[in-house]
C-alpha positions as a printed NumPy array, in Angstrom:
array([[-14.081,  -3.858,  22.556],
       [-15.27 ,  -1.279,  25.08 ],
       [-12.535,   1.338,  24.734],
       [-12.002,   1.146,  20.975],
       [-15.556,   0.137,  20.011],
       [-14.048,  -2.431,  17.681],
       [-14.481,  -6.19 ,  17.395],
       [-11.488,  -7.825,  15.713],
       [-13.398, -11.066,  15.176],
       [-16.286,  -9.223,  13.551],
       [-18.953, -11.05 ,  15.536],
       [-20.29 ,  -8.444,  17.98 ],
       [-23.478,  -7.159,  16.386],
       [-23.516,  -4.088,  18.62 ],
       [-20.178,  -2.921,  17.195],
       [-20.06 ,  -4.321,  13.67 ],
       [-21.938,  -2.535,  10.885],
       [-20.87 ,  -5.129,   8.351],
       [-18.242,  -7.902,   8.652],
       [-16.398,  -6.795,   5.521],
       [-16.062,  -3.176,   6.598],
       [-15.063,  -4.273,  10.098],
       [-12.247,  -6.388,   8.632],
       [-10.899,  -3.517,   6.504],
       [ -7.864,  -1.867,   8.17 ],
       [ -8.898,   1.451,   6.594],
       [-12.573,   1.018,   7.549],
       [-13.719,   1.758,   3.996],
       [-17.504,   1.699,   3.595],
       [-17.467,  -1.413,   1.422],
       [-21.247,  -2.016,   1.258],
       [-21.817,   1.547,   0.041],
       [-19.266,   1.496,  -2.755],
       [-20.346,  -1.97 ,  -3.89 ],
       [-23.931,  -0.732,  -4.045],
       [-22.846,   2.229,  -6.188],
       [-20.964,  -0.064,  -8.556],
       [-24.091,  -2.187,  -8.856],
       [-26.044,   0.953,  -9.748],
       [-23.587,   1.743, -12.545],
       [-21.868,   4.57 , -10.68 ],
       [-18.14 ,   3.647, -10.546],
       [-16.987,   7.263, -10.143],
       [-19.194,   7.692,  -7.09 ],
       [-17.831,   4.406,  -5.746],
       [-14.279,   5.746,  -6.069],
       [-15.333,   8.857,  -4.15 ],
       [-16.513,   6.628,  -1.294],
       [-13.172,   4.789,  -1.211],
       [-11.304,   8.113,  -1.203],
       [-13.106,   9.132,   1.95 ],
       [-10.644,   6.8  ,   3.725],
       [ -7.679,   6.236,   1.375],
       [ -6.259,   8.155,  -1.611],
       [ -5.145,   4.971,  -3.417],
       [ -8.236,   3.173,  -4.769],
       [ -6.481,   1.984,  -7.928],
       [ -3.397,   0.768,  -6.049],
       [ -5.607,  -1.182,  -3.67 ],
       [ -7.471,  -2.616,  -6.63 ],
       [ -4.197,  -4.233,  -7.675],
       [ -2.475,  -5.202,  -4.432],
       [ -4.912,  -5.098,  -1.493],
       [ -4.734,  -8.252,   0.643],
       [ -8.571,  -8.072,   0.931],
       [ -9.193,  -9.242,   4.487],
       [-12.77 ,  -8.159,   3.814],
       [-13.436, -11.092,   1.51 ],
       [-12.659, -13.608,   4.247],
       [-15.503, -12.076,   6.295],
       [-17.971, -11.655,   3.434],
       [-21.303, -13.226,   4.369],
       [-21.865, -14.22 ,   0.749],
       [-19.14 , -16.779,   1.281],
       [-21.498, -18.703,   3.563],
       [-23.768, -19.324,   0.562],
       [-21.333, -19.812,  -2.319],
       [-18.232, -17.624,  -2.503],
       [-17.246, -14.187,  -1.277],
       [-17.892, -11.116,  -3.379],
       [-14.736, -10.143,  -5.301],
       [-14.373,  -6.896,  -3.368],
       [-10.783,  -6.198,  -4.382],
       [-11.481,  -6.751,  -8.085],
       [-14.57 ,  -4.56 ,  -7.915],
       [-12.442,  -1.797,  -6.39 ],
       [-10.147,  -2.073,  -9.391],
       [-13.181,  -2.119, -11.713],
       [-14.373,   1.163, -10.256],
       [-10.923,   2.784, -10.32 ],
       [-10.394,   1.79 , -13.963],
       [-13.649,   3.567, -14.844],
       [-13.089,   6.664, -12.734],
       [-13.883,   9.822, -14.696],
       [-12.496,  12.247, -12.103],
       [-15.887,  13.173, -10.676],
       [-14.545,  12.832,  -7.123],
       [-11.901,  15.477,  -7.841],
       [-14.458,  17.952,  -9.173],
       [-16.546,  17.607,  -6.028],
       [-13.692,  17.32 ,  -3.522],
       [-13.995,  19.747,  -0.644],
       [-10.872,  21.72 ,   0.283],
       [-10.984,  24.005,   3.284],
       [ -9.599,  27.524,   3.321],
       [ -5.869,  27.929,   3.834],
       [ -4.857,  27.815,   7.485],
       [ -1.388,  29.276,   7.073],
       [  0.073,  26.202,   8.766],
       [  3.018,  24.349,   7.223],
       [  3.461,  20.615,   7.649],
       [  6.547,  18.556,   6.76 ],
       [  6.18 ,  14.856,   6.016],
       [  9.222,  12.601,   5.952],
       [  8.673,   9.711,   3.562],
       [  6.532,   9.449,   0.419],
       [  5.177,   5.985,   1.063],
       [  1.509,   5.124,   1.593],
       [  1.462,   6.566,   5.122],
       [  3.195,   9.827,   4.238],
       [  1.183,  10.465,   1.082],
       [ -2.101,   9.617,   2.787],
       [ -1.374,  12.113,   5.552],
       [ -0.303,  14.67 ,   2.941],
       [ -3.529,  14.26 ,   0.975],
       [ -5.912,  14.728,   3.874],
       [ -3.912,  17.546,   5.472],
       [ -3.863,  19.419,   2.165],
       [ -7.633,  19.075,   1.965],
       [ -7.792,  20.594,   5.455],
       [ -6.11 ,  23.72 ,   4.102],
       [ -2.543,  23.148,   5.307],
       [  0.59 ,  23.654,   3.177],
       [  2.26 ,  20.259,   2.926],
       [  5.782,  19.354,   1.819],
       [  6.901,  15.715,   1.523],
       [ 10.607,  14.856,   1.82 ],
       [ 11.758,  11.606,   0.2  ],
       [ 15.301,  10.227,   0.451],
       [ 14.968,   7.963,  -2.602],
       [ 14.987,   9.288,  -6.184],
       [ 11.4  ,   8.06 ,  -6.658],
       [  8.101,   8.579,  -4.876],
       [  5.766,   5.955,  -3.488],
       [  7.878,   4.242,  -0.844],
       [  7.295,   0.497,  -0.659],
       [  4.508,   0.806,  -3.214],
       [  7.233,   1.787,  -5.677],
       [ 10.265,  -0.185,  -4.55 ],
       [  8.728,  -3.123,  -2.675],
       [  6.036,  -4.283,  -5.095],
       [  7.019,  -5.628,  -8.539],
       [  5.717,  -3.735, -11.537],
       [  3.889,  -6.801, -12.873],
       [  1.702,  -6.581,  -9.754],
       [  1.414,  -2.795,  -9.575],
       [  2.049,  -0.97 , -12.88 ],
       [  4.055,   2.223, -12.486],
       [  1.484,   4.285, -14.387],
       [ -1.236,   3.35 , -11.882],
       [  0.854,   4.559,  -8.944],
       [  2.014,   7.651, -10.853],
       [ -1.569,   8.677, -11.572],
       [ -2.65 ,   8.505,  -7.945],
       [  0.419,  10.392,  -6.713],
       [ -0.247,  13.124,  -9.294],
       [ -3.8  ,  13.371,  -7.97 ],
       [ -2.397,  13.987,  -4.481],
       [ -0.026,  16.633,  -5.843],
       [ -2.958,  18.351,  -7.568],
       [ -4.195,  19.404,  -4.111],
       [ -1.047,  21.469,  -3.601],
       [  1.2  ,  18.847,  -2.013],
       [  4.877,  19.431,  -2.814],
       [  7.159,  16.37 ,  -3.012],
       [ 10.947,  16.666,  -2.878],
       [ 12.889,  13.52 ,  -3.843],
       [ 16.576,  12.84 ,  -3.145],
       [ 16.096,  14.774,   0.08 ],
       [ 17.088,  12.898,   3.219],
       [ 16.069,  14.309,   6.606],
       [ 18.395,  13.59 ,   9.514],
       [ 16.222,  15.014,  12.285],
       [ 12.763,  16.572,  12.627],
       [ 14.452,  19.412,  14.488],
       [ 15.91 ,  20.723,  11.236],
       [ 12.39 ,  20.911,   9.791],
       [ 11.023,  22.748,  12.802],
       [ 14.001,  25.064,  12.361],
       [ 12.802,  25.794,   8.817],
       [  9.489,  27.031,  10.138],
       [  7.261,  23.986,   9.835],
       [  4.48 ,  23.841,  12.409],
       [  4.263,  20.051,  12.483],
       [  6.291,  17.064,  11.27 ],
       [  4.996,  13.595,  10.406],
       [  7.572,  10.789,  10.287],
       [  6.555,   8.143,   7.777],
       [  9.861,   6.514,   6.944],
       [  8.381,   3.058,   6.367],
       [  9.709,  -0.438,   6.97 ],
       [ 12.467,  -0.878,   4.417],
       [ 14.185,  -3.675,   6.301],
       [ 13.764,  -7.421,   6.022],
       [ 13.708,  -9.898,   8.884],
       [ 16.881, -11.731,   9.819],
       [ 16.647, -15.436,  10.591],
       [ 19.416, -15.408,  13.172],
       [ 21.295, -18.318,  11.618],
       [ 24.925, -18.812,  10.711],
       [ 25.925, -17.669,   7.247],
       [ 23.074, -15.282,   6.487],
       [ 25.525, -12.389,   6.043],
       [ 27.719, -14.284,   3.57 ],
       [ 28.198, -13.185,  -0.029],
       [ 25.367, -14.398,  -2.205],
       [ 22.765, -14.135,   0.561],
       [ 20.317, -11.317,  -0.136],
       [ 17.545,  -9.812,   1.939],
       [ 14.185, -10.01 ,   0.171],
       [ 13.276,  -6.367,   0.741],
       [ 16.674,  -5.139,  -0.473],
       [ 16.494,  -7.445,  -3.495],
       [ 13.087,  -6.136,  -4.564],
       [ 14.156,  -2.514,  -4.021],
       [ 17.21 ,  -2.922,  -6.264],
       [ 15.107,  -4.521,  -8.987],
       [ 12.435,  -1.827,  -8.822],
       [ 15.053,   0.917,  -9.001],
       [ 16.286,  -0.619, -12.243],
       [ 19.571,  -1.864, -10.858],
       [ 21.125,  -5.144, -11.93 ],
       [ 21.336,  -7.785,  -9.221],
       [ 23.83 , -10.586,  -9.799],
       [ 22.248, -13.983,  -9.323],
       [ 23.486, -17.49 , -10.038],
       [ 21.674, -20.145, -12.045],
       [ 20.098, -21.668,  -8.929],
       [ 18.252, -19.51 ,  -6.395],
       [ 16.793, -20.585,  -3.063],
       [ 14.146, -18.323,  -1.496],
       [ 13.541, -18.884,   2.223],
       [ 10.084, -17.863,   3.389],
       [  6.464, -18.293,   2.437],
       [  4.993, -14.792,   2.398],
       [  4.205, -12.453,  -0.465],
       [  7.74 , -11.032,  -0.391],
       [  9.131, -14.541,  -0.91 ],
       [  6.775, -15.109,  -3.844],
       [  7.727, -11.762,  -5.386],
       [ 11.438, -12.487,  -4.897],
       [ 11.089, -15.889,  -6.556],
       [  9.209, -14.538,  -9.553],
       [ 11.709, -11.698,  -9.964],
       [ 14.597, -14.142,  -9.782],
       [ 13.135, -15.995, -12.754],
       [ 12.795, -12.718, -14.626],
       [ 16.404, -11.894, -13.819],
       [ 17.585, -15.067, -15.531],
       [ 17.816, -17.716, -12.811],
       [ 17.364, -21.17 , -14.347],
       [ 16.086, -22.845, -11.198],
       [ 14.223, -21.184,  -8.331],
       [ 13.063, -23.017,  -5.212],
       [ 10.969, -21.671,  -2.335],
       [ 11.731, -23.205,   1.057],
       [  9.142, -22.802,   3.827],
       [  9.318, -24.331,   7.294],
       [  5.634, -25.223,   7.62 ],
       [  3.043, -26.703,   5.277],
       [  1.882, -25.19 ,   2.003],
       [ -1.532, -24.516,   3.557],
       [  0.156, -22.451,   6.283],
       [  2.061, -20.189,   3.892],
       [  1.08 , -16.582,   4.682],
       [  1.245, -15.529,   1.03 ],
       [ -2.066, -15.   ,  -0.711],
       [ -3.433, -18.133,  -2.341],
       [ -3.619, -16.398,  -5.72 ],
       [  0.041, -15.39 ,  -5.417],
       [  1.15 , -18.954,  -4.664]])
């Protein structure tokens, strides 16, 4: 509380401007952009969101909306649909934010970013606006990181992600795919002044039980990546998904789409304790 001036519980009135904004990991000014939407100014609302994140449309589709759990309106009836309103604004964006975006003069500094996921592209966007020359190196053949290969297309359409990445590139960010980086030293050797490592979390969690490395046992993260890259994954008629989070739900729904006749989700606790979003379940 004292050092970070932040109240995780959202109850300290001296630190919390609004419970919803306090609950947002990106600290987006939620009250301000909701007010602009209410005034019929969706483009201005998108500009407010972009002050903190360059992916308003992506968040409108897949944000886990911690803010809604803290919304004071929920004490009267139900929380404001903050996530859906973000999508509403992004769908009606006319590009006004881009016309008025401030870009500082070139600094002559070169920055290398390893990984084109949400972290890498966010850093690239704001550094480019600060006047730095930014190059993003991506080992995969596609951009977007886990936004591209970890989230099914029925939840996040490819064209939505493509549009927001193109907007980042429009500020002079260069993205090189199929380019693995073994060490930041090689980038410093190429003359870059700074290197940001944003390689992501492309690994699932092992259960530590016998048989989990056997044939026919797939990791959820690997399974979703193969599907999103357009590769065929061989499944049987009956699929068992172990876990109760959003990855488990996505894996189960993809298994059905891949032709499995029977899909069962197995979770060790109660349905109410499943960490997946209620709407996903």
